[in-house]
N, C-alpha and C positions, 0 to 999 in steps of 0.2 A: 020239640025242645029236649025231651028226655033221651030220645033217640040220637040226637046230635050229641049230647053229652056223653053217651055210652060209646059212640064211635070214636070220640077224641079222648076217651080215658087212657087208651094204651099210649099215645103220643104224649100226653100230659105226664103220666106216670113215668115213662122213659125219660122224659127230660128232667123231671125233678130228681129221679134216681141218679141220672148222669150228674147233674149238678151237685148234689150231696156226695157223690163219689169223687168228684174232681176237687171239691174243697178238701176232703181228706187226703187225697193223693198229694195236693200241693202242700199240706202241712207236713206230710211225710218226707217230701222231696227236700224240704228245708231243715226238718228236725233232725233226720237220720245223718246227713253229712255234719251238722252242727254237733250232734252228740258223738260221732266219731273223732272229730277235731278236739273237743272239749275233754274226751277222756283219754285220748291217745296222744294228741298233739302232733299226728302224722298225717301230712298230706297224701302221702303215698298209700296209706291204709285207706283214707277217705276215697281216693280213686278206685281203689280194689272193691270197695263197698258199691260204688256206682256201677263198676263193670259187672259185679255180681249179680245185680238187679236186671240190667238192661240186656245182657246176653242170653239169659233163658227167656226173657220176655219176647224178643225178637224170634229166637229159635221156636217157641211154643206157638207164636203167632203163625209162623210158616208151616209147622208140621201138625197143627192142631186142627186144620180145617176139615178133614174128613170126620173128625169126631163131631163137629158141629152138624155136618149133614146126616150122620147116622143116628145120633140121638136127640138132635134138635138144639138150636142155638139158645133158646131160653133155658133150657134144662142146665146146659153148660155154664151160662153166665151166672145162674142162681147158685149152683154148687161151688163155683170159683169166688163169688162174693162171700158166701158163708165161711169157706175155708179160709179166705184171706183175712177175715176179721179175726179168727183165732191166731193165725200166723202173725199177724202185725202186733196183736196183744201180747204174745209171748215175749217180745223184746223188752217192753218196761217190766213185765212180771218177772223175767229171769234176772234183769239188772237189778231190781229191788231185793231180790233173793241172794244177790251176789253170785249168780250162776252163769252170768253172761259173759263168755269168753269171745275172743275176736273171731275165731273159727265158727263158733255157734252163731255169732251175728251174721257171717257171711252166708251160711247155710240158710237161716231164716229169710235174709233178704233175697237170696236165690229163689227159694220157694215162692215167696211173695210175687217176684217178678214172673215167674213160671205160671202162676195162677192168673195173674193180671193179662197175660198175653191172651189166652183162649176166652177169658171173660170179657174183655173189651171187643174181641172179635165176634163174639156171640152176639153183643147188643148191636154192632154195626150191621151183622148179617140180617138182624130183624127189621132193619129200617124200612125196606120196600113194603113188607107186609103191614107194618105199623102206619106207613103212609097211606096205603089202600084202604086200610080199616078206617082211617080218618077222612078219607076222601081227599087227601091233600097231595100236592106234587113233592116230588123227591127234593126239589130245590127249596121249598118251603121247610120241610122237615130238617134238611141238611143245615139250612141257614139258622133255624132256631137252635139246632144242636150246637153249632158253631158260636153262636151268641152266648149260650149257657156256658159252654166250655170256657170261654174267654172271661165272662163275668165271675164265674165260680173260681176260676184260677186266681183272678185278682183278689177276691175275698179271702181265699185259702191263704195266699201269701201273707196278707195282712194279719190273718188269724193266727198263723204260724208264728210270726214275730211276737205277737202278744203272749202266746202260750209259751214259747221257748223262754221268754223274759220272765214269766210269772211262775211256771209250774216246773220249767225244765225241759230239756229237749226230749228225754226219755218218756216223761208222763204225757207230753204232747201227743205221742203216738197212739194214746188211747181214742183220741178224737178220729184218727184215721181208721182204727178198728170199728168204732161206732158208726163211721159213715158206711162201712161195708154192710153192716147190719141194717142200717136204714135203707140203703140201697136195695138189699136182698128183699125186704119187706114191701117196699113201694113198687119195685119192678115186678116182684112175683104177683102182687094183687092186680096192678094195671094191666099186665099182659096175659092174664089167664086165658087159656084156650088158643093163644098164638104161639108160634115159634115150635111147632111140631116137626119131627123129621119128615123129609120128602119121602114117601114110599117109593121104592124101586118099581121100574116097569115090571108088568107081570112076566114077561119072558126073558127078563135080564138075568144073566148068570151071576152068582155070587162072585164078589171081587174082594181082593185083599186091601188092608189099609194102605199099602205101599202103592198098589194100583190106583186106588182113588186119589192118593196124593199125586201121583204122575198124571192123572187125568186133569187135575187142576192145573198142573203146570203147562200141559199141552194145549189146554184151552188158552191160557193166558198168553202164551208165546205166539199164538196165531192171531192174536188181537192186536194189530199195531197201534191202535189209540190207547189201549190200556197199557202197553209196553212203554210207549212214549211218556205217558203220565208217570209210570212207576220210575222210570230212570230219572226223569226230570225232579220228582219230588224228593227222591233219594238224595240227589246232589244239593238241591235248595236246602233240605233239612241240615246237610253237613255244613253249609255255609252259614245257615242261621244258627246253628249250634256253636260254630266258631265265633260268630259275631256276639251272641249272648254271653259265652263263657270267657272269651278273651279279648275280641277286638273292641267292644263298647267299654268294657271295664278299663283297659289300658288307655283308650281314648280320654275316658273321664279322668283318669289319674294324671296322664300327661298334659292335658289341656287345663287342669286346674278346676274342671268343673266339679269334681268330687262325687262322692258315693251317693249324696242325697239327689243330685241332678240325674245320675245314673238310674236310680230307682224310680224317680218321676218320669224318666224318659220310657222306661219299659211300661210304666202304668198307663201313660199317654198312647202308646202303641196299642196295648191291649184294649183300652177303653174306646179309642177310634175304631178298632177292628170289630167291637161290639155293634157299634153303630152301622158299619158296613154289612155285617151279618144280617142284622134286623131288616135292612132295606132290601138284601137279597132275598130274605124269607118272604117278604111282601111282594116284591116285584120281579125277583130273580127269574121266574118262569117265562116272563114276557121278553126277556133280554136274549139277544143272539149270544149264544154260548162262547162261540170262537172269538168274536171281537171283544167281548167282555174279558176273556182270558187274556188276550194280547194287551189291552189297555190297562188292566188291573196290574199285571206283572211289570209292565214298563213304569208304572207309577210307584208300586210298592217294592221292587227289587233294588236295582243299582242305585238310585237317588239317595237312599239311606246311608249308603257306603261313601259315595262321592261327597256328600255335603259335610261329613266328618273328616274325610281325607283332605278337603281343601282348607281345613282349620276355620270353618265358618263360624260366626257368632252362634251363641247357644240357642237364641231365639229362632235362628234359621234352622238349626238342627231339630228343634222342637216342632216347627211348622211342617218341615218336610216329613218328619216321623208321624205327625198327626194325619197328613194327607195319605201317607202310605198305608197307615193302619185302616183307614176308611176303605181304601182299594183292596187291601188284603181280605177283608170281610166278605168279598164277593167270591173269593176264590173256592174255599172249601164247599159251600153249597153246589157250586156248578161242577167241580171235579167229582164230589161225591155222587151226585146224580149221574154224571157220565158213566162213572165205574159201576155204580150198582145196577143201573138199567141194562148194561151190556152183558151181564152174567145171568146165564139161565138158571132158574130155582134149584135144580138138582146139583148144581156146582157152586151154588152162593157162597157157602161156608168155606169151602177150601180154596176157591179163587180169591174171595174178599180178603181172607186171613193171609194169603200168600202175598197178595198185592200189598197189605199194610207191612208185612215183615220186610219186603224189599224197599219200601219207602223209608223205613226206620234203620236200615242195615248199615248205613254209613254214619250215622249219628255219633257213635263212640269215637270216630276219628276227628270229629269236628274240633274239639278242644286242642287236640293234639297238633293238628295241621295249622290251627289259629296261632298256637304258641310259636311253632317253628317259623311261620311267616313273619310274625312281629319280631322274633329274635333275628332272622336272616335278613330282613328287608326294612324293618322300622315300621312304625303305626300306619303312617300315611300311605307308603306303597302297599302295604298288607291290605289296607282297607279298598285300594283301587284294584287290586288283584281279585278280592272278594266280589267287589261289585262287577268286575268284567265277567267273572265266572257265573255270577247270577244272571247277568243279561244273556249271556250266551246259552246257559242251560235252559232258560225259561222260553226264548226264542227258537231254539234249535227244532222242538217239535213242529213249528210252524212251516218247516222245510219238508215235513212229510206230508204228502198230499192227502193220504187218508185221515190226517189229523182234524181235517175240516169236517169230517163226518161226526164230530162231537155235537154239532148242531142238531142231530136227529138220533133218536134211538133205533136200533135194528128192530124192524117190525116182528121178525120171528122170534127174536130174544125176548122182546117185551111181552109177546103173547105167551111165551113159554113161562115167563115169571107169573103171569096173571093166572094161568089155568094149571100150572104144574105144582102147585102147593099141596094138592091132594085134599084140600078142605076148604071150605069158604071161611072168610074172615069172621072172627066172633063179633 
């Protein structure tokens, strides 16, 4: 029993650290825009703050991969969490002292985004080693991580509303800062001995940072399954961002459903996806990945948009959203396992972080394109266009013959991941 608990300590600690971090991040995602709006009254400046965070976040995810492989993903994650706590806390401290100008806020938010990029990538890069240490499948670990993410995001959103209303948007950011400190301690203790850098081969010549970055890209572009997933997720993330930021709110307003229904709708989607993720964590490794991918996306993609576009009753929108949420919970565990198991250990940091950066790269355009579609076409046609885009994007990889290989891991790559870490699991 003691040995089993020891083996599972890293995965439990990582999940707890991620959950706490997601709660804090959700608080920050709501508190910072509200803080900017309440102090400046400018939607433009609010948008600039959002762009200032996400741009370096995506850039550092793409460029920070070799750093993970060189000094180890655990060390990178811990340093980023610790520094993030001080950077986020600086916002309410400077505001309270009357020293927080808008340019200073932009700089602090940009630094926070830059730290979050490699910090998150480092935790993701440790997933295979954590799963091996626990003796669990990647589907199980990814499914639990997805459930924790969605649950803590819901809790964080509710907490943010209470905090902003009670103590103000600026002081609410102290919770985000504290969450980084808790994550730092829990993750550091739970993963002690893991996440070391992969030692270079004895006969390997020294390489530059740029060369290592290019090696990551060279590997990624020769993997048709990974490329197909990257492109697909990038486009669906764009459409999902348009849905959350523009299409669903406009539907709620024009249909008379109201903001309360909109908030409940998002909560239902998140809650149902938790259920799906937990089911996938328990039984996902026994399911055929390719067929599950196709069925899940057929259920959770276009129907959400179509039911709104057809001006269906609110109960029908909720019913479709709930079913879609459950189906969506199966996707991250499957896609996460496929991605991680196909990357050799020496390239894991740079390829996984580059993959994530590509997946996030189109998100800043989601709100803009959603707004343009509603303005030019109207809400119902815009929803139908978005649903069609979702359907075509998610089904397009099925036309790539090699995509069916997602049902099995490349034997040589899996062996490399198991034996190439340079040290046994702690």
